KEMARTOR-646110 format. One record per atom (N, C-alpha, C, CB): residue number from 1; residue in one letter; atom name; x, y, z. Coordinates in steps of 0.05 Angstrom, whole numbers, plus 5000, padded with zeros to 4 digits. Glycine has a CB too. Example, Ala and Ser with C-alpha at 12.3 -4.5 7.8 and 13.67 -1.06 7.14 Angstrom:
<recs>
<resi = 1 resn = a name = N xx = 5264 yy = 4886 zz = 5156>;
<resi = 1 resn = a name = CA xx = 5246 yy = 4910 zz = 5156>;
<resi = 1 resn = a name = C xx = 5264 yy = 4934 zz = 5156>;
<resi = 1 resn = a name = CB xx = 5226 yy = 4911 zz = 5181>;
<resi = 2 resn = s name = N xx = 5257 yy = 4955 zz = 5142>;
<resi = 2 resn = s name = CA xx = 5273 yy = 4979 zz = 5143>;
<resi = 2 resn = s name = C xx = 5258 yy = 5001 zz = 5157>;
<resi = 2 resn = s name = CB xx = 5282 yy = 4988 zz = 5114>;
</recs>
This chain:
<recs>
<resi = 1 resn = m name = N xx = 5018 yy = 4978 zz = 4998>;
<resi = 1 resn = m name = CA xx = 5000 yy = 4999 zz = 5000>;
<resi = 1 resn = m name = C xx = 5020 yy = 5021 zz = 5000>;
<resi = 1 resn = m name = CB xx = 4979 yy = 4998 zz = 5024>;
<resi = 2 resn = e name = N xx = 5010 yy = 5044 zz = 4983>;
<resi = 2 resn = e name = CA xx = 5027 yy = 5067 zz = 4979>;
<resi = 2 resn = e name = C xx = 5010 yy = 5092 zz = 4990>;
<resi = 2 resn = e name = CB xx = 5036 yy = 5070 zz = 4948>;
<resi = 3 resn = i name = N xx = 5022 yy = 5107 zz = 5006>;
<resi = 3 resn = i name = CA xx = 5009 yy = 5131 zz = 5014>;
<resi = 3 resn = i name = C xx = 5012 yy = 5152 zz = 4996>;
<resi = 3 resn = i name = CB xx = 5019 yy = 5139 zz = 5038>;
<resi = 4 resn = l name = N xx = 4989 yy = 5165 zz = 4983>;
<resi = 4 resn = l name = CA xx = 4993 yy = 5188 zz = 4966>;
<resi = 4 resn = l name = C xx = 4990 yy = 5214 zz = 4976>;
<resi = 4 resn = l name = CB xx = 4977 yy = 5187 zz = 4946>;
<resi = 5 resn = s name = N xx = 4970 yy = 5213 zz = 5001>;
<resi = 5 resn = s name = CA xx = 4965 yy = 5239 zz = 5015>;
<resi = 5 resn = s name = C xx = 4960 yy = 5230 zz = 5041>;
<resi = 5 resn = s name = CB xx = 4942 yy = 5256 zz = 5003>;
<resi = 6 resn = f name = N xx = 4971 yy = 5250 zz = 5059>;
<resi = 6 resn = f name = CA xx = 4968 yy = 5247 zz = 5090>;
<resi = 6 resn = f name = C xx = 4959 yy = 5277 zz = 5103>;
<resi = 6 resn = f name = CB xx = 5000 yy = 5236 zz = 5105>;
<resi = 7 resn = h name = N xx = 4938 yy = 5274 zz = 5117>;
<resi = 7 resn = h name = CA xx = 4928 yy = 5299 zz = 5129>;
<resi = 7 resn = h name = C xx = 4917 yy = 5293 zz = 5156>;
<resi = 7 resn = h name = CB xx = 4908 yy = 5313 zz = 5110>;
<resi = 8 resn = q name = N xx = 4922 yy = 5312 zz = 5176>;
<resi = 8 resn = q name = CA xx = 4914 yy = 5306 zz = 5202>;
<resi = 8 resn = q name = C xx = 4902 yy = 5333 zz = 5213>;
<resi = 8 resn = q name = CB xx = 4936 yy = 5294 zz = 5219>;
<resi = 9 resn = l name = N xx = 4878 yy = 5330 zz = 5227>;
<resi = 9 resn = l name = CA xx = 4864 yy = 5352 zz = 5237>;
<resi = 9 resn = l name = C xx = 4857 yy = 5347 zz = 5263>;
<resi = 9 resn = l name = CB xx = 4841 yy = 5359 zz = 5221>;
<resi = 10 resn = h name = N xx = 4863 yy = 5368 zz = 5285>;
<resi = 10 resn = h name = CA xx = 4857 yy = 5364 zz = 5313>;
<resi = 10 resn = h name = C xx = 4827 yy = 5373 zz = 5314>;
<resi = 10 resn = h name = CB xx = 4877 yy = 5382 zz = 5333>;
<resi = 11 resn = i name = N xx = 4809 yy = 5357 zz = 5321>;
<resi = 11 resn = i name = CA xx = 4780 yy = 5364 zz = 5322>;
<resi = 11 resn = i name = C xx = 4772 yy = 5372 zz = 5350>;
<resi = 11 resn = i name = CB xx = 4763 yy = 5340 zz = 5313>;
<resi = 12 resn = a name = N xx = 4789 yy = 5365 zz = 5369>;
<resi = 12 resn = a name = CA xx = 4781 yy = 5368 zz = 5397>;
<resi = 12 resn = a name = C xx = 4807 yy = 5371 zz = 5411>;
<resi = 12 resn = a name = CB xx = 4763 yy = 5345 zz = 5408>;
<resi = 13 resn = a name = N xx = 4805 yy = 5377 zz = 5437>;
<resi = 13 resn = a name = CA xx = 4826 yy = 5375 zz = 5458>;
<resi = 13 resn = a name = C xx = 4841 yy = 5348 zz = 5454>;
<resi = 13 resn = a name = CB xx = 4813 yy = 5377 zz = 5487>;
<resi = 14 resn = d name = N xx = 4828 yy = 5328 zz = 5457>;
<resi = 14 resn = d name = CA xx = 4835 yy = 5300 zz = 5456>;
<resi = 14 resn = d name = C xx = 4830 yy = 5283 zz = 5435>;
<resi = 14 resn = d name = CB xx = 4824 yy = 5288 zz = 5475>;
<resi = 15 resn = r name = N xx = 4823 yy = 5296 zz = 5410>;
<resi = 15 resn = r name = CA xx = 4816 yy = 5280 zz = 5390>;
<resi = 15 resn = r name = C xx = 4829 yy = 5288 zz = 5362>;
<resi = 15 resn = r name = CB xx = 4787 yy = 5278 zz = 5390>;
<resi = 16 resn = t name = N xx = 4841 yy = 5272 zz = 5346>;
<resi = 16 resn = t name = CA xx = 4854 yy = 5277 zz = 5321>;
<resi = 16 resn = t name = C xx = 4840 yy = 5258 zz = 5300>;
<resi = 16 resn = t name = CB xx = 4886 yy = 5273 zz = 5323>;
<resi = 17 resn = a name = N xx = 4836 yy = 5271 zz = 5277>;
<resi = 17 resn = a name = CA xx = 4826 yy = 5255 zz = 5256>;
<resi = 17 resn = a name = C xx = 4849 yy = 5255 zz = 5237>;
<resi = 17 resn = a name = CB xx = 4799 yy = 5267 zz = 5244>;
<resi = 18 resn = t name = N xx = 4855 yy = 5234 zz = 5220>;
<resi = 18 resn = t name = CA xx = 4876 yy = 5226 zz = 5203>;
<resi = 18 resn = t name = C xx = 4860 yy = 5214 zz = 5171>;
<resi = 18 resn = t name = CB xx = 4895 yy = 5202 zz = 5222>;
<resi = 19 resn = f name = N xx = 4868 yy = 5230 zz = 5154>;
<resi = 19 resn = f name = CA xx = 4856 yy = 5221 zz = 5126>;
<resi = 19 resn = f name = C xx = 4881 yy = 5211 zz = 5112>;
<resi = 19 resn = f name = CB xx = 4841 yy = 5248 zz = 5108>;
<resi = 20 resn = l name = N xx = 4877 yy = 5192 zz = 5099>;
<resi = 20 resn = l name = CA xx = 4896 yy = 5182 zz = 5076>;
<resi = 20 resn = l name = C xx = 4886 yy = 5173 zz = 5048>;
<resi = 20 resn = l name = CB xx = 4909 yy = 5160 zz = 5085>;
<resi = 21 resn = l name = N xx = 4899 yy = 5179 zz = 5029>;
<resi = 21 resn = l name = CA xx = 4896 yy = 5171 zz = 5003>;
<resi = 21 resn = l name = C xx = 4916 yy = 5147 zz = 4997>;
<resi = 21 resn = l name = CB xx = 4899 yy = 5195 zz = 4984>;
<resi = 22 resn = c name = N xx = 4906 yy = 5124 zz = 4994>;
<resi = 22 resn = c name = CA xx = 4926 yy = 5101 zz = 4990>;
<resi = 22 resn = c name = C xx = 4918 yy = 5092 zz = 4960>;
<resi = 22 resn = c name = CB xx = 4923 yy = 5075 zz = 5015>;
<resi = 23 resn = e name = N xx = 4942 yy = 5081 zz = 4949>;
<resi = 23 resn = e name = CA xx = 4939 yy = 5064 zz = 4925>;
<resi = 23 resn = e name = C xx = 4953 yy = 5035 zz = 4925>;
<resi = 23 resn = e name = CB xx = 4949 yy = 5080 zz = 4900>;
<resi = 24 resn = h name = N xx = 4940 yy = 5017 zz = 4917>;
<resi = 24 resn = h name = CA xx = 4951 yy = 4990 zz = 4915>;
<resi = 24 resn = h name = C xx = 4944 yy = 4979 zz = 4889>;
<resi = 24 resn = h name = CB xx = 4942 yy = 4971 zz = 4937>;
<resi = 25 resn = d name = N xx = 4962 yy = 4966 zz = 4874>;
<resi = 25 resn = d name = CA xx = 4956 yy = 4953 zz = 4851>;
<resi = 25 resn = d name = C xx = 4938 yy = 4970 zz = 4827>;
<resi = 25 resn = d name = CB xx = 4942 yy = 4930 zz = 4860>;
<resi = 26 resn = g name = N xx = 4942 yy = 4995 zz = 4831>;
<resi = 26 resn = g name = CA xx = 4927 yy = 5015 zz = 4815>;
<resi = 26 resn = g name = C xx = 4900 yy = 5022 zz = 4823>;
<resi = 26 resn = g name = CB xx = 4927 yy = 5007 zz = 4789>;
<resi = 27 resn = q name = N xx = 4891 yy = 5014 zz = 4844>;
<resi = 27 resn = q name = CA xx = 4867 yy = 5025 zz = 4858>;
<resi = 27 resn = q name = C xx = 4871 yy = 5039 zz = 4882>;
<resi = 27 resn = q name = CB xx = 4849 yy = 5005 zz = 4863>;
<resi = 28 resn = r name = N xx = 4855 yy = 5061 zz = 4881>;
<resi = 28 resn = r name = CA xx = 4861 yy = 5084 zz = 4901>;
<resi = 28 resn = r name = C xx = 4837 yy = 5080 zz = 4920>;
<resi = 28 resn = r name = CB xx = 4862 yy = 5117 zz = 4887>;
<resi = 29 resn = h name = N xx = 4840 yy = 5089 zz = 4946>;
<resi = 29 resn = h name = CA xx = 4823 yy = 5083 zz = 4966>;
<resi = 29 resn = h name = C xx = 4826 yy = 5114 zz = 4984>;
<resi = 29 resn = h name = CB xx = 4834 yy = 5053 zz = 4982>;
<resi = 30 resn = c name = N xx = 4805 yy = 5118 zz = 5001>;
<resi = 30 resn = c name = CA xx = 4811 yy = 5142 zz = 5021>;
<resi = 30 resn = c name = C xx = 4805 yy = 5129 zz = 5047>;
<resi = 30 resn = c name = CB xx = 4791 yy = 5171 zz = 5017>;
<resi = 31 resn = a name = N xx = 4819 yy = 5130 zz = 5067>;
<resi = 31 resn = a name = CA xx = 4816 yy = 5120 zz = 5093>;
<resi = 31 resn = a name = C xx = 4815 yy = 5141 zz = 5112>;
<resi = 31 resn = a name = CB xx = 4836 yy = 5103 zz = 5100>;
<resi = 32 resn = l name = N xx = 4799 yy = 5141 zz = 5137>;
<resi = 32 resn = l name = CA xx = 4795 yy = 5157 zz = 5156>;
<resi = 32 resn = l name = C xx = 4797 yy = 5141 zz = 5185>;
<resi = 32 resn = l name = CB xx = 4771 yy = 5170 zz = 5150>;
<resi = 33 resn = g name = N xx = 4813 yy = 5154 zz = 5200>;
<resi = 33 resn = g name = CA xx = 4814 yy = 5144 zz = 5226>;
<resi = 33 resn = g name = C xx = 4813 yy = 5166 zz = 5249>;
<resi = 33 resn = g name = CB xx = 4838 yy = 5129 zz = 5229>;
<resi = 34 resn = f name = N xx = 4807 yy = 5158 zz = 5275>;
<resi = 34 resn = f name = CA xx = 4802 yy = 5178 zz = 5297>;
<resi = 34 resn = f name = C xx = 4824 yy = 5165 zz = 5315>;
<resi = 34 resn = f name = CB xx = 4770 yy = 5179 zz = 5310>;
<resi = 35 resn = g name = N xx = 4831 yy = 5182 zz = 5334>;
<resi = 35 resn = g name = CA xx = 4847 yy = 5175 zz = 5356>;
<resi = 35 resn = g name = C xx = 4850 yy = 5196 zz = 5379>;
<resi = 35 resn = g name = CB xx = 4873 yy = 5169 zz = 5345>;
<resi = 36 resn = a name = N xx = 4865 yy = 5191 zz = 5402>;
<resi = 36 resn = a name = CA xx = 4868 yy = 5211 zz = 5425>;
<resi = 36 resn = a name = C xx = 4887 yy = 5230 zz = 5415>;
<resi = 36 resn = a name = CB xx = 4878 yy = 5197 zz = 5452>;
<resi = 37 resn = g name = N xx = 4903 yy = 5217 zz = 5399>;
<resi = 37 resn = g name = CA xx = 4928 yy = 5237 zz = 5388>;
<resi = 37 resn = g name = C xx = 4939 yy = 5228 zz = 5360>;
<resi = 37 resn = g name = CB xx = 4956 yy = 5236 zz = 5411>;
<resi = 38 resn = a name = N xx = 4956 yy = 5244 zz = 5351>;
<resi = 38 resn = a name = CA xx = 4965 yy = 5240 zz = 5324>;
<resi = 38 resn = a name = C xx = 4978 yy = 5210 zz = 5319>;
<resi = 38 resn = a name = CB xx = 4986 yy = 5261 zz = 5319>;
<resi = 39 resn = t name = N xx = 4992 yy = 5197 zz = 5336>;
<resi = 39 resn = t name = CA xx = 4996 yy = 5171 zz = 5335>;
<resi = 39 resn = t name = C xx = 4976 yy = 5153 zz = 5333>;
<resi = 39 resn = t name = CB xx = 5009 yy = 5166 zz = 5353>;
<resi = 40 resn = e name = N xx = 4962 yy = 5156 zz = 5353>;
<resi = 40 resn = e name = CA xx = 4936 yy = 5133 zz = 5351>;
<resi = 40 resn = e name = C xx = 4920 yy = 5136 zz = 5327>;
<resi = 40 resn = e name = CB xx = 4913 yy = 5136 zz = 5376>;
<resi = 41 resn = s name = N xx = 4913 yy = 5161 zz = 5321>;
<resi = 41 resn = s name = CA xx = 4895 yy = 5165 zz = 5297>;
<resi = 41 resn = s name = C xx = 4910 yy = 5156 zz = 5272>;
<resi = 41 resn = s name = CB xx = 4886 yy = 5196 zz = 5293>;
<resi = 42 resn = s name = N xx = 4934 yy = 5159 zz = 5266>;
<resi = 42 resn = s name = CA xx = 4952 yy = 5149 zz = 5245>;
<resi = 42 resn = s name = C xx = 4950 yy = 5117 zz = 5244>;
<resi = 42 resn = s name = CB xx = 4981 yy = 5159 zz = 5251>;
<resi = 43 resn = i name = N xx = 4953 yy = 5107 zz = 5265>;
<resi = 43 resn = i name = CA xx = 4949 yy = 5077 zz = 5267>;
<resi = 43 resn = i name = C xx = 4921 yy = 5065 zz = 5260>;
<resi = 43 resn = i name = CB xx = 4956 yy = 5069 zz = 5296>;
<resi = 44 resn = e name = N xx = 4904 yy = 5079 zz = 5272>;
<resi = 44 resn = e name = CA xx = 4875 yy = 5074 zz = 5264>;
<resi = 44 resn = e name = C xx = 4870 yy = 5073 zz = 5231>;
<resi = 44 resn = e name = CB xx = 4857 yy = 5098 zz = 5278>;
<resi = 45 resn = t name = N xx = 4878 yy = 5095 zz = 5223>;
<resi = 45 resn = t name = CA xx = 4877 yy = 5101 zz = 5195>;
<resi = 45 resn = t name = C xx = 4887 yy = 5082 zz = 5176>;
<resi = 45 resn = t name = CB xx = 4889 yy = 5124 zz = 5191>;
<resi = 46 resn = m name = N xx = 4914 yy = 5075 zz = 5183>;
<resi = 46 resn = m name = CA xx = 4930 yy = 5054 zz = 5169>;
<resi = 46 resn = m name = C xx = 4912 yy = 5026 zz = 5169>;
<resi = 46 resn = m name = CB xx = 4961 yy = 5050 zz = 5187>;
<resi = 47 resn = i name = N xx = 4903 yy = 5021 zz = 5192>;
<resi = 47 resn = i name = CA xx = 4890 yy = 4994 zz = 5196>;
<resi = 47 resn = i name = C xx = 4865 yy = 5000 zz = 5175>;
<resi = 47 resn = i name = CB xx = 4880 yy = 4986 zz = 5230>;
<resi = 48 resn = a name = N xx = 4847 yy = 5022 zz = 5176>;
<resi = 48 resn = a name = CA xx = 4825 yy = 5025 zz = 5161>;
<resi = 48 resn = a name = C xx = 4832 yy = 5021 zz = 5127>;
<resi = 48 resn = a name = CB xx = 4814 yy = 5053 zz = 5169>;
<resi = 49 resn = g name = N xx = 4854 yy = 5036 zz = 5120>;
<resi = 49 resn = g name = CA xx = 4865 yy = 5035 zz = 5092>;
<resi = 49 resn = g name = C xx = 4871 yy = 5002 zz = 5086>;
<resi = 49 resn = g name = CB xx = 4894 yy = 5056 zz = 5090>;
<resi = 50 resn = a name = N xx = 4886 yy = 4986 zz = 5107>;
<resi = 50 resn = a name = CA xx = 4892 yy = 4957 zz = 5099>;
<resi = 50 resn = a name = C xx = 4864 yy = 4943 zz = 5098>;
<resi = 50 resn = a name = CB xx = 4914 yy = 4941 zz = 5121>;
<resi = 51 resn = n name = N xx = 4846 yy = 4949 zz = 5115>;
<resi = 51 resn = n name = CA xx = 4823 yy = 4936 zz = 5116>;
<resi = 51 resn = n name = C xx = 4804 yy = 4941 zz = 5087>;
<resi = 51 resn = n name = CB xx = 4810 yy = 4947 zz = 5141>;
<resi = 52 resn = l name = N xx = 4808 yy = 4968 zz = 5076>;
<resi = 52 resn = l name = CA xx = 4793 yy = 4969 zz = 5053>;
<resi = 52 resn = l name = C xx = 4808 yy = 4953 zz = 5028>;
<resi = 52 resn = l name = CB xx = 4790 yy = 5000 zz = 5047>;
<resi = 53 resn = r name = N xx = 4833 yy = 4948 zz = 5031>;
<resi = 53 resn = r name = CA xx = 4842 yy = 4933 zz = 5008>;
<resi = 53 resn = r name = C xx = 4841 yy = 4905 zz = 5012>;
<resi = 53 resn = r name = CB xx = 4869 yy = 4941 zz = 5000>;
<resi = 54 resn = h name = N xx = 4845 yy = 4897 zz = 5037>;
<resi = 54 resn = h name = CA xx = 4843 yy = 4865 zz = 5043>;
<resi = 54 resn = h name = C xx = 4819 yy = 4854 zz = 5057>;
<resi = 54 resn = h name = CB xx = 4867 yy = 4857 zz = 5060>;
<resi = 55 resn = g name = N xx = 4800 yy = 4870 zz = 5065>;
<resi = 55 resn = g name = CA xx = 4779 yy = 4868 zz = 5085>;
<resi = 55 resn = g name = C xx = 4760 yy = 4850 zz = 5070>;
<resi = 55 resn = g name = CB xx = 4766 yy = 4896 zz = 5095>;
</recs>
């Protein structure tokens, strides 16, 4: 899975949203994840992206 675009947005004092545009074998997918901070949000989004591809 290749990450084409990565954006994070702090939506509250303890919540972060992460948006990814991913590509695998020529197919593109957008993934979204939330977490208590930037790291947790990124991990959740990577899992969501992988699930879109392999789910």
